C-alpha positions in Angstrom: 0.0 0.0 0.0 1.1 3.5 -0.6 1.4 6.1 2.2 -1.7 7.9 0.9 -3.8 4.8 1.7 -2.7 4.9 5.3 -5.5 5.2 7.8 -4.3 7.9 10.3 -5.1 8.2 14.0 -6.4 11.9 14.0 -5.3 13.9 10.9 -6.1 17.5 10.4 -9.6 18.2 8.9 -10.0 21.5 7.1 -13.4 23.0 6.8 -12.8 24.7 3.5 -13.1 28.2 4.9 -9.5 28.5 6.1 -8.1 29.9 2.9 -10.3 32.9 2.8 -9.2 34.0 6.3 -5.5 33.2 5.6 -5.7 35.3 2.4 -7.2 38.2 4.5 -4.2 38.0 6.8 -1.8 38.0 4.0 -3.5 40.9 2.1 -3.5 43.0 5.3 0.2 42.1 5.8 -0.5 40.8 9.3 1.6 37.7 9.0 3.8 38.2 12.1 2.8 37.2 15.7 -0.3 39.1 16.8 -2.8 40.9 14.7 -6.6 41.2 14.3 -7.2 37.5 13.8 -5.5 36.7 17.1 -7.7 39.3 18.9 -10.8 37.8 17.3 -9.8 34.2 17.9 -9.2 34.9 21.6 -12.7 36.5 21.9 -14.4 33.7 20.0 -12.8 30.9 22.0 -13.5 32.7 25.2 -17.2 33.1 24.2 -17.5 29.5 23.2 -16.1 28.3 26.5 -17.9 30.8 28.6 -14.7 32.3 30.0 -13.9 36.0 30.4 -10.6 36.2 28.6 -7.9 34.2 26.8 -4.3 34.6 25.5 -3.5 32.9 22.2 -0.1 31.3 22.4 2.4 29.2 20.5 1.3 25.9 22.1 -0.7 24.3 24.9 2.6 23.6 26.7 3.4 27.3 26.6 0.0 27.9 28.2 0.8 25.4 31.0 4.2 27.0 31.6 2.7 30.5 31.9 -0.2 29.4 34.1 2.3 28.0 36.7 4.5 31.1 36.4 1.6 33.4 36.9 0.6 31.5 40.1 4.1 32.0 41.4 5.3 28.4 41.3 9.0 28.3 42.0 11.9 26.0 42.6 11.1 23.2 45.1 7.3 23.8 45.1 5.1 20.7 44.8 2.5 20.6 42.1 0.0 17.7 41.8 -0.4 16.4 38.3 -2.5 13.7 36.5 -0.4 10.5 36.1 -2.0 9.4 32.9 -1.3 12.3 30.6 1.0 13.6 27.9 4.4 14.5 29.2 3.9 18.3 28.6 1.7 18.4 31.7 4.6 17.4 33.9 7.3 19.1 31.9 5.7 22.5 32.5 6.2 22.0 36.2 9.8 21.0 35.7 10.5 24.1 33.6 10.2 26.1 36.9 12.3 23.6 38.9 9.1 22.7 40.8 8.4 19.0 41.7 5.6 17.1 40.1 3.7 14.6 42.3 1.6 12.2 40.2 -1.9 11.2 41.0 -3.4 7.9 39.9 -6.4 7.5 37.6 -9.9 6.2 38.3 -11.7 3.7 36.1 -15.0 5.6 35.8 -13.3 8.5 33.9 -9.7 7.4 33.3 -8.8 10.8 34.7 -7.4 12.0 38.1 -8.8 9.9 40.9 -10.4 12.1 43.6 -9.6 9.6 46.4 -6.0 9.5 45.4 -5.9 13.3 45.2 -7.3 13.5 48.8 -4.7 11.0 49.9 -2.0 13.1 48.3 -3.1 16.2 50.3 -2.4 14.2 53.5 1.3 13.9 52.5 2.1 17.1 50.6 1.2 20.8 50.5 1.1 21.6 46.8 0.9 25.1 45.3 -1.3 24.0 42.4 -3.1 20.9 40.9 -2.9 20.2 37.1 -5.9 18.1 36.1 -5.9 16.6 32.6 -9.1 15.9 30.6 -8.1 12.7 28.8 -9.0 11.8 25.2 -11.9 14.2 25.2 -13.4 13.1 28.6 -13.6 15.5 31.4 -12.4 14.7 34.9 -14.8 14.5 37.8 -14.7 18.2 38.7 -17.5 18.0 41.3 -15.2 16.0 43.6 -11.9 17.5 42.5 -13.0 21.1 43.0 -14.4 20.3 46.4 -11.1 18.7 47.5 -9.0 21.6 46.2 -11.2 24.3 47.6 -11.0 22.6 51.0 -7.2 22.8 50.8 -7.2 26.3 49.2 -5.2 25.1 46.2 -5.8 26.4 42.7 -6.7 24.1 39.8 -5.2 24.4 36.3 -7.3 22.5 33.8 -5.3 20.8 31.1 -8.1 20.7 28.5 -5.6 20.1 25.6 -7.5 17.0 24.5 -11.0 18.0 25.4 -12.0 21.2 23.5 -15.8 20.8 22.8 -16.4 18.5 25.8 -18.4 19.5 28.9 -19.1 18.5 32.5 -22.4 19.3 34.1 -23.3 21.6 31.1 -20.1 23.6 31.6 -17.4 23.5 28.9 -14.1 21.9 29.4 -11.6 24.7 29.4 -13.6 26.7 31.9 -12.7 25.0 35.1 -10.2 26.1 37.7 -8.2 29.3 38.2 -6.9 28.8 34.6 -7.3 26.4 31.8 -5.4 25.5 28.7 -6.4 24.2 25.3 -4.3 23.0 22.4 -4.6 23.4 18.6 -1.9 21.0 17.7 -2.1 19.1 14.4 -3.8 16.0 15.8 -6.4 17.8 17.9 -10.1 18.0 17.2 -9.6 21.4 15.6 -6.1 22.6 14.6 -4.1 25.7 13.7 -1.2 23.4 12.8 0.3 24.4 16.2 -0.8 26.7 19.0 -2.7 26.8 22.2 -4.5 29.2 24.5 -4.6 30.1 28.2 -8.0 31.0 29.6 -9.3 32.5 32.8 -12.1 34.4 34.4 -9.3 36.4 36.2 -8.4 39.0 33.5 -5.3 40.0 35.4 -3.9 36.6 34.8 -4.5 36.9 31.1 -3.0 40.4 30.9 0.1 39.0 32.7 0.2 36.0 30.3 0.2 38.3 27.2 3.1 40.3 28.7 5.2 37.3 29.6 4.5 35.7 26.2 5.8 38.9 24.5 9.3 38.8 26.1 7.8 40.7 29.1 8.4 44.1 27.5 7.5 47.0 29.7 5.4 49.9 28.6 8.1 52.2 27.4 9.0 53.6 24.0 12.2 51.6 24.0 12.6 47.9 24.9 12.7 47.7 28.7 12.7 44.4 30.5 12.4 43.9 34.3 11.5 40.2 34.4 12.1 37.1 32.3 9.8 36.7 29.4 9.2 34.3 26.5 8.4 34.3 22.8 5.1 32.5 23.2 2.5 34.5 21.2 0.4 33.0 18.3 0.8 34.3 14.8 -2.0 36.1 13.0 -2.0 33.5 10.1 -2.5 30.5 12.3 -5.2 32.3 14.3 -7.0 32.8 11.0 -7.0 29.1 10.5 -8.3 28.6 14.1 -11.2 31.0 13.5 -12.4 28.9 10.6 -11.9 25.6 12.5 -13.8 26.9 15.5 -16.9 27.3 13.4 -17.0 23.5 12.7 -15.9 22.3 16.1 -19.4 21.1 17.3 -20.0 19.2 14.0 -16.6 17.5 14.3 -17.5 16.4 17.9 -20.7 14.8 16.6 -18.8 13.0 13.9 -16.2 11.7 16.4 -18.9 10.5 18.8 -20.6 8.6 15.9 -17.2 7.0 15.1 -16.8 6.0 18.7 -20.3 4.5 18.9 -19.7 2.6 15.6 -16.5 1.0 17.0 -18.3 0.1 20.3 -21.4 -1.4 18.6 -19.2 -3.6 16.4 -16.7 -4.7 19.0 -18.3 -4.7 22.4 -19.6 -8.3 22.1 -16.0 -9.5 22.5 -15.7 -10.1 26.3 -12.0 -9.0 26.2 -12.8 -5.5 25.0 -14.1 -2.5 26.9 -14.1 1.2 26.0 -13.2 4.4 27.8 -16.5 5.3 29.7 -18.4 8.6 29.6 -18.5 10.0 33.2 -21.9 10.9 34.6 -22.9 14.5 33.9 -20.3 14.7 31.2 -20.3 15.0 27.4 -17.1 13.6 25.8 -15.8 14.7 22.4 -14.4 11.2 21.9 -11.3 13.0 20.5 -9.8 9.5 20.2 -11.6 6.2 20.5 -9.7 4.4 23.2 -10.4 0.8 24.3 -8.8 -1.9 26.5 -7.9 -5.4 25.4 -8.0 -7.5 28.6 -5.9 -10.5 27.4 -2.4 -9.1 27.3 -2.4 -8.7 23.5 -2.6 -5.0 23.1 0.9 -4.5 21.6 0.4 -7.4 19.3 -2.8 -5.9 18.1 -1.2 -2.5 17.6 1.6 -4.1 15.5 -1.0 -6.0 13.5 -2.9 -2.8 12.7 0.4 -1.0 11.8 1.2 -3.9 9.4 -2.1 -3.2 7.7 -1.2 0.5 7.2 -3.5 1.5 10.1 -2.1 4.0 12.6 -2.8 2.9 16.2 -1.1 3.8 19.4 -0.9 2.7 23.0 -2.5 4.8 25.7 -0.2 7.4 27.3 2.6 5.9 29.3 2.0 7.1 32.9 4.3 9.7 34.2 5.5 7.7 37.2 6.8 5.0 34.8 8.7 7.5 32.5 12.5 7.4 32.9 12.4 11.2 33.2 10.2 11.0 36.3 10.9 7.6 37.7 12.1 9.0 41.0 9.1 11.3 41.5 6.4 10.3 44.0 3.2 8.7 42.8 0.0 8.6 44.9 -2.6 5.7 44.5 -5.1 4.1 46.8 -5.5 0.8 45.0 -3.1 -2.1 45.4 -2.2 -1.8 41.7 -2.0 1.5 39.7 -5.1 2.1 37.6 -3.1 4.3 35.2 -0.6 1.5 34.7 -3.5 -1.0 34.1 -4.9 1.4 31.4 -1.5 1.8 29.8 -0.8 -2.0 29.8 -4.2 -2.8 28.1 -5.2 0.4 26.2 -4.9 1.5 22.6 -6.1 4.4 20.5 -7.9 3.8 17.2 -8.2 6.0 14.1 -10.8 8.6 15.1 -10.5 11.6 12.8 -13.6 13.5 11.8 -12.7 12.9 8.2 -12.4 9.1 8.7 -14.1 7.4 5.7 -16.8 4.8 6.5 -15.0 2.2 4.5 -11.7 2.9 6.4 -13.4 2.4 9.7 -15.0 -0.8 8.5 -11.5 -2.0 7.6 -10.1 -1.2 11.1 -13.0 -3.0 12.7 -12.5 -6.1 10.5 -8.8 -6.2 11.2 -9.4 -6.1 14.9 -11.9 -8.9 14.7 -9.6 -10.9 12.5 -6.8 -10.5 15.0 -8.9 -11.4 18.0 
């Protein structure tokens, strides 16, 4: 098979309206960082999520870094972090020489376990808690917020994977003191790269915009009092984002349909179960993720790859990463839930532009292997 016949995990899906907005940016000569499309994109995402303000940035990782910096996290501080997550969640903590403490998952959401979080507070006094919304599924914010408020510790919501999802009719990306979203190339909508920091505290966002622009002071000349970063989004990719945002809800519906189709065709196999949808929540099903409970997940992934189908394991938990092997990990079960999910989980092709015949092929290859 040629590469063009490959079935990808989550490829970009252009709406068809991006070129007009890119052309507008080029004709106006706003092609450098910042510009009118950045301003409008910030307003439109804020309005969609029901949050007061946002800073458009170069990546979701940059947004995580700035959120911690704004909260005053410094060397030696503890920050709690979801164990089952992409490494950027933990790396942002390490950028500031703070210490990540990893919190185990729960089976009902695959996200941060509230009971493990409560146990962690008995042992540590963190300065912040980073909660990841995994694979388009929100965490259990009712319980997590209650625990964090009791301990007077702010939440940073890592909603990089869950734009378009909700919990108790409130959009993911609107929880906690600050939240971050990502527009990376594999996300449900993309600007090719980029992210955003959101908050109802507009002082945080004003600070983020300054730090992301090399922390230039308000002088005619270039004056710098504190360390800043080159983290702002360009006007051209913001134009792409504005077109993508208009089709977000329709893409969510398509991905949910893809998930349901996988589930309907595979759930009869007693060795298979799928990532659940937490009560009160609405998942985007950014990726369809399932578990194979017969120790064959890597063999199945390799089988799919041999058939030109992209499939991946679930995120390797942070406490198992060589980079963080010496960091503390908090769980309440005898065995780690996040490790169990990693050992048995895989992600299937889930793009909103996945052809029906391609999904049928994936399903048939899974059935043939099993």
